[in-house]
Each structure stands twice: as structure tokens, then as C-alpha cells.
C-alpha positions as CSV (number, residue, x, y, z in Angstrom):
1,M,132.0,4.0,258.5
2,N,133.1,5.7,255.7
3,T,132.4,8.9,254.7
4,K,134.7,9.2,251.6
5,L,132.6,10.7,248.7
6,T,131.7,8.6,245.7
7,K,130.1,9.4,242.8
8,P,126.0,8.8,242.8
9,V,124.2,6.9,240.6
10,Y,121.4,8.9,239.3
11,K,118.2,7.0,238.1
12,E,115.3,9.1,236.3
13,V,112.1,8.5,237.2
14,D,108.5,9.3,236.7
15,S,106.7,10.8,239.5
16,K,102.7,10.7,239.7
17,S,102.2,13.1,242.8
18,A,104.5,16.4,243.4
19,L,102.6,16.6,246.4
20,H,102.6,14.8,249.7
21,K,99.9,15.4,252.4
22,L,101.6,15.6,255.8
23,K,99.8,13.9,259.4
24,R,100.7,17.3,261.2
25,K,100.2,20.6,259.6
26,I,102.8,22.6,261.8
27,P,103.4,24.9,260.4
28,Y,102.6,23.1,256.4
29,G,100.4,20.1,255.3
30,W,102.4,19.6,252.5
31,D,105.6,18.0,251.3
32,L,107.8,18.3,247.7
33,N,110.5,16.1,247.1
34,I,112.0,16.2,243.6
35,Y,115.0,13.6,244.4
36,R,114.8,10.5,246.9
37,G,118.2,10.2,247.8
38,C,121.0,13.1,248.7
39,A,124.7,13.3,248.1
40,H,125.5,15.4,251.0
41,N,126.0,12.2,252.5
42,C,125.4,14.1,256.4
43,V,126.4,11.6,259.4
44,Y,122.9,11.7,261.2
45,C,120.2,12.3,258.2
46,Y,117.1,10.8,259.4
47,A,116.4,9.8,256.4
48,I,118.3,7.1,255.2
49,Y,115.4,4.7,256.4
50,T,113.1,6.5,253.6
51,H,115.1,4.1,250.5
52,Q,114.1,0.9,252.4
53,Y,110.9,1.3,250.9
54,L,112.1,1.3,247.5
55,D,114.9,-1.1,247.6
56,F,117.4,1.0,247.7
57,S,120.3,0.8,250.3
58,D,122.9,3.2,249.5
59,F,120.8,6.9,250.5
60,S,123.9,9.1,249.2
61,G,125.1,6.8,246.5
62,E,121.4,5.7,244.7
63,I,119.3,8.6,243.8
64,L,116.2,8.7,242.2
65,V,115.2,12.0,240.2
66,K,111.4,12.9,239.6
67,T,112.1,14.6,236.3
68,N,108.5,15.3,235.2
69,I,107.9,16.3,238.6
70,A,107.3,19.9,237.4
71,E,104.3,19.1,235.2
72,V,102.7,17.2,238.0
73,L,102.9,20.0,240.6
74,D,101.4,22.6,237.8
75,R,98.5,20.0,237.2
76,E,97.9,19.5,240.8
77,L,98.0,22.8,241.8
78,Q,94.9,24.2,239.7
79,A,93.0,21.3,240.5
80,P,89.5,22.6,242.0
81,G,90.0,21.2,245.6
82,W,93.9,23.2,246.3
83,Q,93.6,25.5,248.6
84,G,96.9,27.0,248.2
85,E,98.5,26.2,250.7
86,V,102.4,26.4,252.1
87,I,104.4,24.1,250.3
88,N,107.9,22.7,252.2
89,I,110.3,21.6,249.3
90,G,112.8,19.6,250.6
91,G,111.8,18.0,253.9
92,V,113.5,14.6,252.9
93,T,116.4,15.5,250.6
94,D,118.0,18.5,249.5
95,S,116.6,20.1,246.2
96,Y,120.1,21.9,246.3
97,Q,122.0,19.1,245.9
98,P,124.8,18.5,243.6
99,A,122.4,17.0,241.0
100,E,120.2,19.8,240.8
101,E,122.9,21.4,239.0
102,N,122.6,19.5,235.9
103,Y,119.1,18.6,236.2
104,C,117.3,22.3,237.4
105,L,114.1,21.1,238.5
106,M,114.1,23.8,240.7
107,P,113.9,26.9,238.0
108,Q,110.8,24.7,236.9
109,I,109.1,24.4,240.1
110,L,109.7,27.6,240.8
111,K,108.0,29.3,237.8
112,V,104.9,27.0,238.1
113,L,104.4,28.6,242.5
114,I,105.4,32.0,240.7
115,K,102.3,31.1,238.0
116,H,100.1,30.1,241.2
117,R,101.2,32.7,243.6
118,N,101.7,29.9,246.0
119,P,103.5,30.0,249.2
120,A,106.5,27.9,249.8
121,I,109.3,26.9,252.6
122,I,112.6,25.9,250.7
123,S,115.4,24.6,253.3
124,T,118.7,24.0,252.1
125,K,122.7,23.3,252.7
126,S,123.6,24.7,249.4
127,N,124.7,28.0,248.3
128,L,123.1,26.4,244.7
129,I,120.1,28.7,245.6
130,L,121.6,31.6,244.4
131,R,121.6,30.3,241.0
132,D,117.9,30.9,241.2
133,Y,117.5,34.6,242.9
134,D,116.0,36.1,240.3
135,L,112.9,33.3,240.2
136,I,113.0,33.5,244.2
137,D,113.0,37.8,244.5
138,Q,109.7,37.2,242.1
139,L,107.3,34.9,243.9
140,S,109.0,36.9,247.2
141,R,107.0,39.8,245.9
142,L,103.9,37.9,245.2
143,T,103.6,35.6,248.4
144,Y,105.2,33.6,251.4
145,I,108.4,31.9,250.3
146,N,111.2,31.3,253.2
147,I,114.4,30.3,252.6
148,A,116.6,28.5,255.4
149,Q,119.7,27.6,255.4
150,T,120.9,24.9,257.7
151,I,123.8,25.2,259.8
152,T,125.2,23.2,262.9
153,T,128.4,24.4,263.4
154,C,130.8,26.9,262.3
155,D,134.1,24.5,262.7
156,E,135.0,23.5,259.1
157,E,136.8,20.8,260.3
158,V,134.0,19.2,262.3
159,R,132.0,20.2,258.9
160,E,133.9,18.7,257.1
161,K,133.9,15.3,258.3
162,I,129.4,15.4,259.3
163,E,128.4,16.9,256.0
164,P,131.1,16.2,253.6
165,G,128.8,16.0,250.5
166,A,127.7,20.0,251.7
167,V,129.3,23.5,251.3
168,S,130.7,25.3,253.6
169,S,128.7,27.2,256.5
170,I,130.4,30.4,255.8
171,K,129.2,30.3,251.6
172,R,125.5,29.4,253.7
173,F,125.4,32.5,255.5
174,E,126.3,34.3,252.4
175,V,123.1,32.7,251.0
176,L,120.7,34.3,253.6
177,K,122.9,37.7,253.3
178,E,122.4,37.9,249.7
179,F,118.5,36.9,250.5
180,R,117.9,39.5,252.6
181,K,118.1,41.6,249.6
182,T,114.5,40.0,248.6
183,N,111.1,39.7,250.4
184,A,111.7,35.9,251.6
185,S,111.8,35.4,254.9
186,L,114.8,34.3,256.2
187,G,115.4,31.3,259.1
188,L,119.2,29.8,260.4
189,H,118.1,26.3,261.3
190,V,121.2,25.2,263.9
191,M,120.3,21.6,263.7
192,P,121.0,18.5,264.8
193,I,122.6,19.9,267.6
194,I,125.0,17.0,268.2
195,P,125.9,16.9,272.0
196,Y,129.6,16.8,273.0
197,L,130.6,17.6,269.3
198,T,129.0,21.1,268.5
199,D,126.8,21.9,271.3
200,H,129.4,24.4,273.1
201,E,129.1,27.8,273.8
202,E,131.5,29.6,271.2
203,N,130.2,27.4,268.9
204,L,126.4,28.6,269.9
205,E,127.3,31.9,269.9
206,E,129.2,32.2,266.5
207,L,126.1,30.8,264.8
208,C,123.8,33.5,267.0
209,R,126.5,36.1,265.8
210,R,126.2,35.0,262.5
211,A,122.9,35.3,261.9
212,K,122.6,38.5,263.5
213,E,124.4,39.6,260.7
214,C,122.7,38.0,258.1
215,E,119.4,39.7,259.7
216,I,117.7,36.8,259.8
217,D,113.5,36.4,260.5
218,Y,114.0,33.4,263.2
219,L,116.3,31.1,264.0
220,L,114.9,27.3,264.8
221,P,117.2,24.6,266.6
222,G,116.9,20.7,267.0
223,T,118.8,18.3,268.8
224,L,120.3,15.1,267.6
225,Y,117.6,12.7,267.1
226,L,119.0,8.8,266.8
227,R,116.8,5.9,265.3
228,G,116.9,2.6,262.3
229,H,119.5,2.6,260.4
230,T,120.8,6.4,261.2
231,R,121.9,5.0,265.0
232,T,123.7,2.6,263.4
233,R,125.6,5.2,260.9
234,F,126.2,8.2,263.4
235,F,127.5,5.5,265.7
236,D,129.8,3.8,263.2
237,F,130.9,7.5,262.5
238,I,131.6,8.3,266.2
239,Q,133.7,4.7,266.9
240,K,136.0,6.4,264.0
241,E,136.2,9.7,263.8
242,Y,135.4,10.8,267.9
243,L,136.1,7.3,269.8
244,S,136.7,10.0,272.9
245,L,132.9,11.1,272.8
246,S,132.0,6.9,271.6
247,D,130.7,6.6,275.5
248,Q,129.4,9.7,276.4
249,L,126.9,9.3,273.7
250,N,125.8,5.9,274.0
251,K,124.7,7.0,278.0
252,L,123.2,9.9,276.4
253,Y,121.5,8.3,273.7
254,K,120.0,4.8,275.6
255,T,116.8,6.6,272.9
256,G,116.6,8.1,270.2
257,S,116.6,11.4,271.9
258,A,119.0,12.7,274.5
259,G,116.9,13.3,276.8
260,K,114.9,15.9,278.4
261,A,117.2,16.8,281.1
262,Y,120.3,17.9,278.4
263,K,117.5,19.6,276.2
264,T,116.5,22.3,278.9
265,S,120.2,22.9,279.8
266,L,121.1,22.8,276.1
267,Y,118.4,25.7,275.4
268,Q,119.4,27.9,278.2
269,V,122.1,28.2,276.5
270,L,121.1,29.0,273.7
271,N,118.4,30.7,274.6
272,R,120.7,33.4,276.6
273,Y,122.7,33.7,273.1
274,R,119.3,34.3,270.9
275,D,118.3,36.7,273.2
276,K,121.9,38.7,273.5
277,Y,122.2,39.2,269.7
278,N,117.9,39.4,269.5
279,L,117.1,36.6,267.2
280,P,113.2,35.8,267.2
281,S,112.1,32.2,267.9
282,S,109.2,32.4,265.8
283,Y,108.9,30.6,262.3
284,M,105.2,31.1,262.0
285,K,105.2,34.9,262.2
286,P,106.4,36.1,259.3
287,M,104.5,33.5,257.8
288,R,101.6,34.6,259.5
289,E,102.1,38.3,258.2
290,K,103.0,37.8,254.6
291,L,99.8,35.6,253.7
292,K,97.7,37.9,256.2
293,G,98.6,40.6,253.8
294,K,98.3,38.5,250.4
């Protein structure tokens, strides 16, 4: 497969609704995505299939921009039935992907959240979020806001292959260090852990060690899951870049999941290092504590 970056095509659209209600409220019940498609071009992206419903074929090359989304969100948050629930920003696509540098939609979103004192979660693989430091700092002093960086490897050579459009892992850790100065809850999302590529002990310990330096509030891991177009895309990548792993991965991924035995062994190792560096595992605790005192 081709992970070489090309300049995306952007299409500006009007959004009829900003919030998407999720089927399961764990730990939040609402998603907000300001973009459809993502230029980070991650080879394991689980959201590729969402473009099929829009008659788009290139998740990283054809990106929809919801230019009116802040205005729509403002209306929805002041509706009589809105209960001030936690909103997950960027559950499908990264809100701080390269397009955001030009469109600047997140500052508008944050100002709406500040206006309504509404709690939120933001997960990203970008350091562009530092641009909005002051707004996030302000929101963190009003309500619960969680800032999470998704980091799966400290090996930059591997990182550049699996996430060619994202910033380096070092820069993502630097983001967490900066936001430690705010009242925001901080999380490290170690996901997806890719068998035989990012699951070795040296990498897992290094991730935990750096997380400790950032004084994160929790570490949340997740193994690679493959289905549909994501599976095809991922194995095309493995055939090209890591052919020696192809047979092992095919045997492990007879279904979409790596299987119970592999996960049990992996999490035993990871939990050992999580305990060594005293890293909390509950992402719910900071949320409950903040919202209880709201």
C-alpha cells in the first residue's frame, strides 16, 4: 500500500447537527467531529469505513469540513433538554489534524464550551492543540476537560511509517507536560498496540516512563482491531513494510481481534510497568471527581 502523503482535497459543508448520540454511554454519551476524514493517514485507522456512507473513497485525501459546527453546537447546548453531559471531541477524526491550522474551528468550539461550562474530552495526535492552551486552561477552571494524547510507540522510525501525517511521539509527550500546568485531566492512550511491532517490553516501559514524567491522570491501552477496509489497508501495509510479520499477524488475526490469550499476556506485561511507574488506570475517576465538585 501507499502511505506517501499527498495534499488532501477539502470540501466545506454545513452541519445540521453538531452532536451525535452514542449507543453506549461509557464514559460519555455524545460525540462531536468537526471533520470527516483525516490527513494523519494512520495505517490502522478504524474509522476508514465511515467514508463509504458518504460516497467518498479516500479517507485521508478527501476531507469534509463542517464550517458552521460551532454555531450549531451553541444552539444545541442551550436547548431546554440538554443536561450538560460530557462531549467527546474527535471520536472519529482528529480535531487537530493539519486542516485545523487553517480553519481554526476548535477555538470556536472551545469558546462555546466555556460559555456553557460544558465538560469535554479531546483526544489528538497533534501538538497544534497548544495553540488553544489559554482557552483550554480557562475551561479547565470551569468544568471537567480531559486532554489525551494517543501514542503507540517511542520508535520514531516505526511511528513515521504507521502514522505518516502525525507529529512525533516526543512532541505529543511535550503537549501533556504543558497541559499539566492547567486543571485539565491528562490521559495517555496507548492504542492501538500492534502485535510484534509496538508490543515489545522496551517500548511499553518507555511509554510508561515518559507518561510518569508528564504526571498523567491515567493510562488507557487498547490492542489493534481489524475489520473491513481497515484490515485490507493494514495488511497491504504489512506486506510492503514488514513482510516478515505477515504470517504471524495473519495467524493472530483470524478474526477482527487478536484473541484472549494474546491480550492476557500483553496486559500482564503492560500492567507490570504501569504498576512500576504508579500510573492510574481509571479514566473515570478524574471525571467523577471534577464533575462532583462542579
